[in-house]
C-alpha positions as CSV (number, residue, x, y, z in Angstrom):
1,M,61.8,80.5,83.5
2,E,63.7,82.5,80.9
3,R,66.1,85.2,82.0
4,I,65.7,88.5,80.2
5,A,69.0,89.6,78.7
6,T,68.4,93.3,79.0
7,T,68.1,96.1,81.5
8,L,64.6,97.0,82.7
9,L,63.3,100.2,84.2
10,I,60.7,99.2,86.8
11,G,59.3,102.4,88.3
12,D,62.5,104.4,89.0
13,W,64.7,101.4,89.5
14,Y,67.1,100.1,86.9
15,V,67.0,96.3,87.0
16,N,69.8,94.2,85.5
17,P,68.7,90.5,85.4
18,V,72.1,89.2,84.3
19,T,74.0,90.7,87.2
20,C,71.1,90.5,89.7
21,Q,71.5,94.2,90.6
22,I,69.1,97.1,90.9
23,S,70.2,100.7,90.8
24,R,68.6,104.1,91.4
25,N,70.0,107.6,91.8
26,G,73.6,106.4,92.3
27,E,72.7,103.7,94.8
28,S,72.7,100.0,93.9
29,A,71.9,96.8,95.6
30,R,72.3,93.1,94.8
31,V,69.2,90.9,94.7
32,E,69.2,87.3,95.6
33,E,68.8,85.1,92.5
34,R,65.4,83.6,93.2
35,T,64.1,87.0,94.4
36,M,65.2,88.4,91.0
37,R,63.3,85.6,89.3
38,L,60.2,86.6,91.3
39,L,60.6,90.2,90.3
40,L,60.9,89.3,86.6
41,C,57.9,87.0,86.8
42,L,55.8,89.9,88.2
43,A,57.3,92.2,85.5
44,E,56.2,89.9,82.7
45,H,52.6,90.2,84.0
46,T,52.7,93.9,85.1
47,G,49.3,95.1,86.2
48,Q,48.0,91.5,86.4
49,V,47.6,89.3,89.5
50,V,50.1,86.5,89.6
51,S,49.0,83.6,91.9
52,I,51.3,82.1,94.6
53,D,51.1,78.8,92.8
54,E,52.4,80.3,89.6
55,L,55.2,82.1,91.4
56,L,56.2,78.8,93.0
57,N,56.2,77.1,89.6
58,Q,58.2,79.8,87.9
59,V,60.7,80.8,90.7
60,W,61.1,77.4,92.5
61,P,60.5,74.9,89.6
62,D,62.9,72.3,90.9
63,V,62.5,72.7,94.7
64,I,59.7,71.7,97.0
65,V,58.8,74.8,99.1
66,T,55.8,76.3,100.7
67,S,54.1,79.6,100.1
68,D,56.2,81.0,103.0
69,S,59.1,81.2,100.5
70,V,57.0,83.5,98.3
71,Y,56.1,85.7,101.3
72,R,59.8,86.0,102.4
73,A,60.9,86.8,98.8
74,V,58.2,89.5,98.4
75,T,59.1,91.0,101.8
76,S,62.8,91.1,100.9
77,L,62.0,92.6,97.5
78,R,59.8,95.3,99.1
79,R,62.6,96.2,101.5
80,L,65.1,96.6,98.6
81,L,62.7,98.7,96.6
82,G,61.7,100.8,99.5
83,D,58.1,99.8,99.1
84,D,55.3,99.8,101.8
85,S,52.9,96.8,101.9
86,K,50.1,99.1,103.3
87,N,50.6,101.8,100.7
88,P,52.4,100.0,97.8
89,I,53.7,101.7,94.7
90,Y,55.5,98.6,93.4
91,I,54.0,95.3,94.7
92,A,50.4,95.0,95.9
93,T,49.0,92.0,97.8
94,V,45.7,90.7,96.4
95,P,44.2,88.7,99.4
96,R,43.8,85.0,98.7
97,L,44.9,85.4,95.1
98,G,48.5,86.5,94.8
99,Y,50.6,89.7,94.0
100,R,50.4,92.4,91.3
101,L,53.2,94.7,90.1
102,L,51.9,98.3,90.1
103,A,55.0,100.1,88.7
104,T,55.5,100.5,85.0
105,V,58.0,98.3,83.2
106,R,60.1,99.5,80.3
107,P,63.0,97.7,78.6
108,L,66.1,99.9,78.0
109,A,68.1,99.9,74.8
110,D,71.1,101.3,76.6
111,P,71.7,99.7,80.0
112,S,72.7,102.2,82.6
113,F,75.0,99.9,84.5
114,G,76.6,96.6,84.2
115,Q,78.3,95.1,81.1
116,V,76.8,93.3,78.2
117,P,77.6,89.5,78.6
118,D,80.5,88.3,76.6
119,Q,78.3,85.6,75.0
120,V,75.8,88.2,73.7
121,A,78.5,90.4,72.4
122,G,80.0,87.3,70.7
123,Q,76.8,86.6,68.8
124,A,76.9,90.2,67.5
125,D,80.6,90.1,66.7
126,E,80.7,87.0,64.4
127,T,82.8,89.0,61.9
128,S,85.8,91.0,62.8
129,N,85.1,93.7,60.2
130,A,81.5,95.0,59.9
131,P,82.2,97.3,56.9
132,A,83.7,94.4,55.0
133,A,80.6,92.3,55.7
134,T,78.5,95.1,54.3
135,A,80.5,95.4,51.2
136,T,80.4,91.6,50.6
137,A,76.6,91.6,51.1
138,A,76.2,94.4,48.5
139,E,78.4,92.5,46.0
140,N,76.4,89.3,46.4
141,N,73.1,91.3,46.0
142,T,71.7,89.6,49.1
143,S,68.7,90.9,51.1
144,E,70.1,89.8,54.5
145,P,71.3,92.7,56.6
146,P,75.0,92.8,57.6
147,T,76.2,91.7,61.0
148,T,77.0,94.6,63.3
149,H,78.7,94.9,66.6
150,A,75.7,96.3,68.3
151,P,73.8,93.8,70.5
152,V,70.0,93.7,70.1
153,F,68.3,94.5,73.4
154,G,64.7,93.7,74.1
155,R,65.0,90.3,72.5
156,R,64.2,87.4,74.9
157,L,67.1,85.0,75.2
158,R,67.3,81.9,77.2
159,V,70.2,82.6,79.6
160,G,71.4,80.2,82.1
161,F,72.1,81.5,85.6
162,T,75.8,81.0,85.0
163,G,75.5,83.7,82.2
164,T,75.7,81.2,79.3
165,V,73.4,81.9,76.3
166,F,71.8,78.7,75.0
167,K,70.8,78.7,71.3
168,R,67.8,76.7,70.3
169,S,68.9,73.8,68.2
170,G,66.8,72.2,65.5
171,F,67.4,68.7,66.8
172,L,66.3,69.5,70.4
173,R,62.5,69.0,69.8
174,P,62.8,65.6,68.1
175,L,65.1,64.5,70.9
176,V,62.7,65.5,73.6
177,V,59.8,63.8,71.8
178,A,61.9,60.6,71.6
179,V,62.8,60.7,75.3
180,C,59.1,61.2,76.2
181,L,57.9,58.3,74.1
182,A,60.6,56.0,75.6
183,A,59.5,57.0,79.1
184,V,55.9,56.3,78.3
185,V,56.7,52.9,76.9
186,A,58.9,52.0,79.9
187,F,56.1,53.1,82.2
188,V,53.5,50.9,80.5
189,V,55.8,47.9,80.5
190,Y,56.5,48.4,84.2
191,Q,52.8,48.6,85.0
192,K,52.1,45.5,83.1
193,S,54.8,43.6,84.9
194,V,53.5,44.7,88.3
195,E,50.0,43.7,87.5
196,S,51.0,40.2,86.3
197,A,53.3,39.7,89.3
198,S,50.7,40.7,91.9
199,P,47.3,38.9,91.6
200,N,45.9,41.2,94.4
201,S,47.1,44.4,92.7
202,S,45.0,47.6,92.8
203,A,44.1,47.0,89.1
204,R,42.2,43.8,90.0
205,N,40.9,45.1,93.3
206,P,40.3,48.9,93.0
207,Q,39.5,49.2,96.7
208,A,43.0,48.1,97.6
209,A,44.4,51.3,96.1
210,V,42.3,53.5,98.4
211,I,44.4,54.5,101.4
212,Q,42.2,54.3,104.5
213,Q,42.7,57.2,106.8
214,P,42.2,57.1,110.6
215,E,38.5,57.8,111.3
216,R,39.3,59.9,114.3
217,S,41.3,62.5,112.3
218,I,40.3,65.9,111.2
219,A,42.1,68.9,109.5
220,V,41.0,72.5,109.9
221,V,41.7,74.4,106.7
222,P,42.0,78.3,106.9
223,F,38.6,80.0,107.1
224,L,37.7,82.4,104.3
225,D,37.4,86.1,105.0
226,L,34.2,87.1,103.1
227,T,33.7,90.5,104.8
228,E,33.5,93.6,102.7
229,G,37.0,94.6,101.7
230,M,38.3,91.4,103.2
231,K,39.5,93.3,106.3
232,Q,39.0,90.4,108.8
233,E,41.7,88.0,107.6
234,E,43.5,88.1,110.9
235,F,40.2,87.1,112.7
236,A,39.6,84.3,110.2
237,D,43.2,83.0,110.7
238,G,42.8,83.3,114.5
239,M,39.5,81.3,114.3
240,T,41.3,78.6,112.4
241,E,44.1,78.3,115.0
242,E,41.7,78.3,117.9
243,L,39.7,75.4,116.3
244,I,42.9,73.5,115.7
245,D,43.9,74.0,119.4
246,R,40.5,72.9,120.7
247,L,40.1,69.8,118.5
248,S,43.6,68.6,119.2
249,K,42.8,68.4,122.9
250,I,40.1,65.8,122.3
251,P,41.6,62.4,123.4
252,G,42.3,60.0,120.5
253,V,41.6,62.6,117.7
254,R,44.4,63.4,115.3
255,V,44.6,67.0,114.1
256,P,47.4,68.3,111.8
257,G,49.2,71.4,113.1
258,A,48.6,75.0,111.9
259,T,51.7,75.0,109.8
260,S,50.4,72.1,107.7
261,S,46.9,73.5,107.5
262,F,47.9,77.0,106.5
263,Y,49.9,75.6,103.6
264,F,46.6,75.2,101.8
265,K,45.5,78.8,102.4
266,G,44.4,80.4,99.1
267,K,44.8,77.1,97.2
268,Q,41.9,75.9,95.0
269,M,42.1,72.1,95.7
270,P,39.5,69.3,96.1
271,V,38.8,68.3,99.6
272,A,39.9,64.8,98.9
273,D,43.3,65.9,97.8
274,I,43.7,68.0,101.0
275,A,42.6,65.2,103.2
276,R,45.0,62.8,101.4
277,S,47.9,65.1,101.8
278,L,47.2,65.6,105.5
279,G,46.2,62.0,106.2
280,V,42.8,62.7,107.7
281,A,39.2,61.4,107.2
282,Y,37.4,64.7,107.8
283,V,38.0,68.3,106.8
284,L,36.6,71.3,108.6
285,D,36.3,74.6,106.7
286,G,34.3,77.8,107.0
287,S,33.9,81.5,106.4
288,V,33.6,84.8,108.2
289,R,31.1,87.5,107.3
290,K,30.3,90.8,109.0
291,S,27.3,93.1,108.9
292,G,27.6,96.3,111.0
293,S,28.5,95.2,114.5
294,R,27.4,91.6,114.0
295,L,29.7,88.8,113.0
296,R,28.7,85.5,111.4
297,V,30.9,82.5,111.4
298,A,29.9,79.5,109.2
299,A,31.5,76.1,109.7
300,R,31.0,72.7,108.0
301,L,32.4,69.3,108.4
302,I,33.1,67.3,105.2
303,R,33.7,63.6,104.8
304,A,36.8,63.4,102.6
305,D,36.2,60.1,100.8
306,S,32.7,61.0,99.7
307,G,32.8,64.8,99.6
308,Y,29.5,65.1,101.5
309,V,28.8,67.7,104.2
310,V,28.0,65.7,107.3
311,W,27.6,68.7,109.6
312,S,27.2,72.5,109.3
313,E,26.3,75.3,111.6
314,T,26.2,79.1,111.6
315,Y,27.2,81.3,114.6
316,D,26.2,84.9,115.0
317,R,27.9,87.0,117.6
318,P,28.3,90.7,118.4
319,F,31.7,91.9,117.2
320,T,33.0,93.3,120.5
321,D,35.8,91.2,122.0
322,I,37.5,89.3,119.2
323,L,39.2,86.7,121.5
324,M,36.0,86.0,123.4
325,V,34.1,85.5,120.1
326,Q,36.8,83.1,118.8
327,D,36.9,81.2,122.1
328,D,33.1,80.9,122.3
329,I,32.6,79.7,118.7
330,A,35.5,77.3,118.8
331,G,34.1,75.8,122.0
332,E,30.6,75.4,120.4
333,V,32.1,73.8,117.2
334,T,34.2,71.4,119.2
335,K,31.2,70.4,121.4
336,A,29.1,69.7,118.3
337,L,31.8,67.7,116.5
338,T,33.1,65.6,119.3
339,P,30.3,62.9,119.3
340,S,30.6,62.5,115.5
341,I,34.3,62.0,115.4
342,V,35.0,60.2,118.7
343,A,32.2,57.7,118.0
344,K,34.0,56.5,114.8
345,P,36.3,53.5,115.4
346,D,39.8,53.7,114.0
347,H,40.8,51.2,111.3
């Protein structure tokens, strides 16, 4: 993402993206580079919800990481800003969607700390004598304003993380287009050569391209908290972990661990893509709802290759002992699913 070459006032904190520092009332702190990127991404969409996927794409574009990296960066940022996740004044968590910056953001024309980068000053100081430039412009009767020594703040510049300012060149776009076209042509030629060299290729036999997953395999994706105010997220997560634990104890059944399953929490992805990523034939998902003192847990089993629901059930329980409810429902679901999964022969 683009680095903003100016100082921002976020709430009562002065934020310098170039030096990765924040300052307030005489105290200052250094912010880790990617954490600063995350803060700038939120500042660009102040008042709006920024999804975890968008933060991953903007802050970690060249690194394969999980949503845990976002959680850790937000936690670190809250600690530096003195923010409270339960009563936030800077960063609010929007369950299952992402994060929203609550504080006001204002660019400052006169940075309160830090120096203007030499490269920015160099762009403004292209002449060594501003009055002479003004006189020359007047004599030539030109409409272009004279160059001054004052850098223009508030303008978005593409600044590398080493502090270098990159100017947009006129030849860059044609060069990029040429490279893309060359890559497409090379890919097409490669595909043709593979097809001609392999008579049993996936192009001539589409079923050969389908990766057959072990039939006795099931992934439990995080259950959705559909209660009013979404205040039962911990119960829904606990329900998910209890089901993973129960199903993994069935002999011969492969179940991805909780860490792998919770990677897909809050992500809008087709069931087939989730199953392919986790290497399973079935996906179990569900939801949690609550009315008064009654709790309803809905669960459904989906066949990944077809997308059809092959089993579903709803469980109503009094919301008294959370652990007992989780244990009871997990046992019922496991008992109902065991015949369907175990009866399937593996490939």
